C-alpha atoms as one frame of an Amber mdcrd trajectory, in Angstrom:
protein
   0.000   0.000   0.000   1.272   3.468  -0.973  -0.130   6.297   1.122  -0.374
  10.041   0.600  -1.302  12.605   3.234  -2.743  15.978   2.310  -1.605  18.062
   5.238  -2.183  21.388   6.929  -5.488  22.314   5.313  -9.089  22.850   6.270
 -11.470  20.113   5.116 -15.027  20.379   3.801 -16.971  17.552   5.456 -20.104
  15.830   4.063 -22.340  17.885   6.366 -20.841  21.020   4.704 -18.934  22.072
   7.793 -15.239  22.928   7.746 -12.516  21.966  10.194  -8.744  21.807  10.205
  -7.609  18.269   9.327  -5.257  16.143   7.272  -6.522  13.563   4.766  -4.732
  10.212   4.389  -5.206   8.333   1.103  -4.414   4.819  -0.098  -3.130   5.456
  -3.603  -3.380   1.782  -4.564  -7.062   1.335  -3.704  -7.917   4.974  -4.430
  -9.759   5.358  -1.113  -9.655   7.766   1.795  -8.142   5.982   4.809  -8.397
   8.604   7.537  -9.338  12.220   8.174  -7.776  13.685  11.297  -4.852  15.562
  12.749  -1.103  14.935  12.405  -1.312  12.255   9.725   1.913  13.152   7.914
   3.969  10.602   9.835   1.620   7.823   8.671   2.167   8.550   4.981   4.752
   7.609   2.398   4.361  11.046   0.799   2.725  14.352   1.652   0.999  17.081
  -0.341   0.930  20.518   1.232  -2.498  22.087   1.804  -1.431  24.848   4.180
  -3.636  27.939   3.918  -5.956  25.907   1.718  -9.431  24.391   1.658  -9.598
  20.682   0.823 -12.881  19.768  -0.841 -14.270  16.760  -2.654 -13.403  16.896
  -6.329 -16.188  18.729  -8.112 -18.639  16.609 -10.106 -19.935  18.002 -13.398
 -23.309  16.358 -13.874 -23.954  17.321 -17.492 -21.491  18.249 -20.208 -20.648
  17.889 -23.873 -16.927  17.961 -23.275 -15.694  17.998 -26.877 -17.748  21.125
 -27.564 -14.783  23.097 -26.244 -13.894  23.296 -29.943 -17.014  25.436 -30.469
 -16.390  27.849 -27.614 -17.313  31.322 -28.853 -18.493  30.105 -32.258 -22.126
  31.130 -31.833 -23.200  33.397 -28.989 -26.230  35.497 -28.122 -28.895  33.358
 -29.817 -31.861  31.335 -28.516 -31.480  27.572 -28.208 -33.370  26.432 -31.316
 -31.667  28.891 -33.682 -28.298  28.321 -32.004 -28.549  24.554 -32.537 -30.047
  24.485 -36.011 -28.166  27.382 -37.597 -24.771  27.143 -35.942 -24.036  24.073
 -33.845 -25.521  21.131 -35.736 -24.023  22.146 -39.114 -20.549  22.270 -37.574
 -21.059  19.066 -35.585 -21.947  17.306 -38.848 -18.284  17.759 -39.852 -16.804
  16.357 -36.641 -14.421  13.416 -36.886 -13.280  11.088 -34.128  -9.927  12.909
 -34.114 -11.697  16.260 -33.676 -13.702  14.940 -30.755 -10.608  13.537 -29.095
  -8.862  16.910 -29.351 -11.896  18.687 -27.922 -12.178  16.154 -25.110  -8.514
  16.594 -24.194  -9.003  20.356 -23.970 -12.194  20.023 -21.916 -10.765  17.506
 -19.473  -7.624  19.613 -19.103  -9.825  22.588 -18.240 -11.788  20.542 -15.721
  -8.686  19.223 -13.970  -7.355  22.772 -13.690 -10.602  23.873 -12.034 -10.855
  20.983  -9.553 -13.381  18.778 -11.379 -12.598  15.095 -10.982 -15.741  13.519
 -12.478 -18.156  14.429 -15.224 -21.158  13.056 -17.071 -20.996  13.499 -20.817
 -23.412  13.264 -23.729 -21.804  13.180 -27.155 -20.532  11.086 -30.062 -17.410
   8.999 -30.819 -17.510   7.975 -27.180 -14.593   5.487 -27.320 -12.303   8.415
 -28.151 -13.601  10.390 -25.191 -13.132   7.311 -23.006  -9.517   7.034 -24.131
  -8.865  10.590 -22.945 -10.604   9.885 -19.623  -8.313   6.910 -19.107  -5.196
   8.899 -19.997  -6.122  11.947 -17.910  -7.021   9.939 -14.796 -10.445  11.438
 -14.171 -13.768   9.708 -13.524 -16.634   9.870 -16.047 -20.141   8.680 -16.851
 -20.261   8.450 -20.638 -22.759   7.665 -23.353 -23.588   8.069 -27.019 -26.419
  10.532 -27.566 -29.096   9.249 -29.937 -31.427  11.428 -32.027 -34.164  10.131
 -34.320 -35.632  13.335 -35.774 -34.437  13.988 -39.304 -33.449  10.336 -39.791
 -35.145   7.512 -41.627 -36.164   4.431 -39.647 -32.904   2.596 -40.315 -30.850
   5.593 -39.251 -32.912   6.091 -36.098 -32.525   2.444 -35.091 -28.794   2.532
 -35.802 -28.299   5.570 -33.556 -30.222   4.046 -30.660 -28.450   0.707 -31.082
 -25.135   2.535 -30.907 -26.196   4.225 -27.673 -26.967   0.820 -26.166 -23.851
  -0.894 -27.474 -21.453   1.857 -26.427 -22.902   1.909 -22.919 -22.627  -1.858
 -22.529 -19.095  -2.064 -23.954 -17.526   0.832 -22.043 -19.075   0.291 -18.627
 -16.254  -0.339 -16.153 -13.479   0.879 -18.474 -10.436   2.845 -17.265 -10.013
   0.542 -14.261 -13.593   1.210 -13.207 -13.420   4.990 -13.501 -15.851   4.947
 -16.446 -19.509   4.069 -16.063 -22.170   4.578 -18.690 -25.726   5.648 -19.470
 -28.223   5.088 -22.250 -28.933   8.453 -23.858 -32.011   9.360 -25.871 -31.221
  13.025 -26.544 -34.566  14.457 -25.416 -38.290  13.822 -25.396 -38.763  15.963
 -28.514 -35.797  14.680 -30.547 -36.458  10.945 -30.062 -39.771   9.593 -31.288
 -42.121   7.947 -28.810 -42.184   4.647 -30.704 -38.391   4.431 -30.362 -38.516
   5.153 -26.640 -41.063   2.355 -26.252 -38.707  -0.052 -28.015 -35.343   0.938
 -26.571 -36.004   2.012 -22.986 -36.878  -1.610 -22.023 -33.641  -2.746 -23.671
 -31.704  -0.263 -21.566 -33.459  -1.495 -18.435 -32.653  -5.102 -19.331 -28.990
  -4.117 -19.671 -29.086  -2.379 -16.274 -28.284   1.036 -17.717 -29.278   4.353
 -16.137 -30.832   6.827 -18.580 -29.667  10.428 -19.039 -31.643  12.803 -21.262
 -32.487  16.465 -21.740 -35.934  17.502 -20.494 -37.940  20.695 -20.021 -35.001
  22.901 -20.983 -37.133  25.450 -22.841 -40.837  26.082 -23.351 -40.341  24.659
 -26.853 -39.591  21.307 -25.224 -42.813  21.495 -23.215 -45.509  22.828 -25.547
 -45.192  20.225 -28.339 -45.619  17.350 -25.885 -48.554  18.985 -24.122 -50.179
  19.773 -27.488 -49.657  16.298 -28.951 -50.088  14.063 -25.925 -52.121  16.142
 -23.477 -49.683  15.631 -20.603 -46.600  17.383 -19.274 -43.213  16.153 -20.569
 -42.215  14.256 -17.449 -45.631  12.581 -17.293 -45.030  11.537 -20.904 -41.553
  10.323 -19.892 -43.061   8.058 -17.247 -45.496   6.670 -19.822 -42.471   5.745
 -21.961 -40.708   3.967 -19.098 -38.342   6.777 -18.119 -37.752   8.406 -14.722
 -36.609   5.529 -12.577 -34.460   6.154  -9.529 -31.123   5.841 -11.335 -32.144
   8.176 -14.171 -31.236  11.844 -14.348 -32.425  14.668 -16.545 -30.468  17.680
 -17.717 -31.905  21.151 -17.123 -35.454  20.687 -15.760 -36.070  24.411 -16.150
 -39.787  24.384 -16.959 -41.169  21.810 -14.529 -44.487  22.331 -12.787 -45.652
  21.088  -9.379 -46.896  17.792 -10.825 -43.534  17.111 -12.443 -41.650  18.036
  -9.286 -43.790  15.522  -7.413 -43.046  12.904 -10.082 -39.320  13.454  -9.713
 -39.581  13.156  -5.943 -41.727  10.016  -6.147 -39.556   8.231  -8.699 -36.205
   9.261  -7.234 -34.979  10.544 -10.600 -32.528  13.437 -10.342 -32.070  16.807
 -12.015 -28.813  18.346 -13.214 -29.091  22.132 -13.051 -27.100  24.048 -15.702
 -27.590  27.709 -14.746 -24.985  29.372 -16.966 -26.278  27.709 -20.131 -29.877
  28.388 -19.128 -29.096  32.075 -18.649 -27.019  32.455 -21.787 -29.649  30.834
 -24.012 -32.459  32.612 -22.129 -34.011  29.206 -21.474 -35.363  30.265 -18.086
 -34.737  29.789 -14.380 -35.090  26.314 -12.904 -37.051  26.138  -9.617 -34.100
  24.682  -7.731 -35.318  25.561  -4.255 -38.716  23.971  -4.935 -36.999  20.850
  -6.266 -34.784  20.570  -3.205 -37.673  21.275  -0.828 -39.574  18.401  -2.459
 -36.663  16.044  -1.820 -35.423  15.847  -5.405 -31.689  15.228  -5.803 -30.241
  18.210  -7.669 -26.732  18.290  -9.076 -24.838  20.890 -11.071 -23.519  20.774
 -14.612 -21.817  23.150 -16.997 -23.455  21.938 -20.217 -21.126  22.423 -23.208
 -18.514  25.151 -23.538 -20.372  26.522 -26.572 -23.259  27.590 -24.342 -21.498
  28.472 -21.092 -18.601  29.277 -22.137 -16.337  27.518 -19.630 -16.306  24.225
 -17.754 -15.621  25.597 -14.273 -17.928  24.161 -11.643 -16.913  27.032  -9.384
 -18.398  29.512 -11.832 -21.456  27.279 -12.036 -21.848  27.279  -8.261 -21.968
  31.052  -8.089 -24.438  31.177 -10.974 -26.646  28.565  -9.295 -26.772  30.489
  -6.042 -27.573  33.776  -7.759 -30.209  32.548 -10.211 -31.735  30.345  -7.522
 -32.536  33.414  -5.464 -34.041  35.207  -8.449 -36.169  32.205  -9.396 -37.537
  31.938  -5.867 -37.734  35.709  -5.330 -36.045  34.981  -2.029 -32.495  35.932
  -1.017 -32.356  32.955   1.344 -33.048  30.416  -1.414 -30.269  28.109  -2.709
 -27.790  29.152  -0.009 -24.042  28.594  -0.137 -24.209  25.264   1.692 -26.781
  23.940  -0.792 -24.593  24.905  -3.727 -21.537  23.248  -2.157 -23.587  20.093
  -1.744 -24.991  20.225  -5.300 -21.558  20.553  -6.947 -20.216  17.536  -5.050
 -22.661  15.097  -3.447 -25.676  16.107  -5.522 -24.106  15.456  -8.905 -22.362
  12.320  -7.666 -25.601  10.878  -6.296 -27.449  11.704  -9.517 -24.748   9.984
 -11.578 -24.584   6.909  -9.347 -21.053   7.655  -8.127 -19.681   7.117  -4.638
 -17.503  10.232  -4.893 -18.463  13.757  -3.865 -17.740  13.289  -0.150 -14.619
  13.478   1.986 -15.103  10.588   4.379 -13.329   7.356   5.241 -13.884   4.720
   2.570 -14.957   7.189  -0.108 -13.063   7.536  -3.388 -10.014   9.769  -2.973
 -11.210  12.460  -5.397 -10.183  15.874  -4.059  -9.482  19.483  -4.924  -7.210
  21.746  -2.887  -8.016  25.454  -3.068  -5.420  28.112  -2.290  -6.920  30.646
   0.119  -3.988  33.058   0.038  -5.554  35.483  -2.415  -7.102  38.940  -1.966
 -10.567  37.823  -3.098 -10.636  35.087  -0.442  -9.608  37.423   2.375 -10.838
  37.659   5.139 -11.797  34.055   5.803 -15.026  34.554   7.715 -16.884  31.640
   6.085 -15.145  29.227   3.721 -18.394  27.667   2.525 -19.540  31.126   1.502
 -16.240  31.663  -0.292 -16.620  28.327  -2.107 -20.028  29.340  -3.445 -19.457
  33.012  -4.135 -15.764  33.868  -4.420 -13.449  30.958  -5.307 -12.243  30.962
  -8.919 -10.918  28.132 -11.070  -7.385  29.528 -10.882  -7.449  29.157  -7.076
  -7.335  25.346  -7.370  -3.729  24.300  -6.818  -3.971  20.489  -6.522  -6.431
  18.034  -8.061  -6.561  14.317  -7.246  -8.741  11.474  -8.530  -8.766   7.847
  -7.413  -5.864   8.647  -5.106  -3.629   9.894  -7.920  -2.339  13.459  -8.192
  -3.570  14.847 -11.515  -2.420  18.422 -10.865   0.220  19.590  -8.409   0.819
  23.304  -7.842  -1.175  24.158 -11.001   0.868  21.779 -13.190  -1.248  19.069
 -14.802   0.699  15.810 -14.661  -1.416  13.538 -16.860  -1.866  15.716 -19.964
   0.637  17.952 -21.778  -1.100  21.300 -21.446   0.693  23.236 -24.182   0.363
  20.401 -26.702  -3.334  19.945 -25.884  -4.069  23.640 -26.369  -2.132  23.836
 -29.623  -3.838  20.754 -31.032  -7.267  22.046 -30.019  -6.643  25.392 -31.708
  -5.551  23.737 -34.951  -8.429  21.282 -34.840 -11.030  23.971 -34.200  -9.766
  26.107 -37.090  -9.817  23.112 -39.433 -13.326  22.126 -38.308 -14.790  25.566
 -38.937 -13.157  25.816 -42.344 -14.678  22.461 -43.334 -18.109  23.599 -42.160
 -18.157  26.801 -44.244
């Protein structure tokens, strides 16, 4: 057994309290062995966390990681026009090599901002999985299937790929990769296909991750055609079981909130994307009050435009208060929980908590900065003031992925250069 002690810091505990403590890790098993005082002498190696806050690694519950290549390509447009006029035409030109370059850039960005796990919806998933394995992070991956605009053969092929990819990749990267079945949304996958493929996903034991109720345009067509709200329709099609999670959930009514609470399905809140695309404000406080598990996600970098969960936390706290018309809604402690435990629970991961026996996925935040002074309340700082550049160490599965801002598992300069070249080539092909 090889042990590592993170020493001299203050630790964010699962009950969202903070105390001064060391954290002892087993680097072979990737688990936390002990949280307490004076643990340096028990370790083979130490990592300094003096004047720092040690938190669980942040968990990004919904992303399209390779869309880093499209960062800044199309801004200031509503969702439908943004997708149809700008994003989908460029995505039609994507190759597996493009997606790998975008995934490397996105995962590099996440490591540098303390994110150790993410859930992703995209294409060419084996290439994304290869980057996950190389970079040392944890991920829940899947191929996103769409049936609109395809003939029957094409629709079946896309859904079959979503099933096959999920089955084949589950447990990859020494167990750091798990998978989901991914019908894109309730309006982009026909009901007859959901009826056929959701039971197949259940038979394979796969959780289901899909977009739902992101905009009013994802609500009205279902109400008009089927006479029920989208999440009621989802239940009719076999969706919304306890291991399932939806992205966005902006326009949910009381009936749908009750359905989520009853079924145990979770919601991944993506506030920055929802604000940028003017999709609306999710009723996060109402969801949490009803007992719904709510996590946080960045969505893709084309609609955010970064992958920092710290930025997302601040956005979630701010928009949560506006949505509830209540300054006490979605407080700092709730946001700290959502960006760690909430997303992890939604994704079926055991990470997101600093406790004995939990996966050793951690971020160490440097507090010696003007914007984190004075240190009255570190949970408040985590929600409202910490920036991505304040993360100085990132660890996943007991391994140090970034030490003193230097990423050890990816070559940062090479990744950035390749991503720039790839993005320029992609856009030229799409003209």
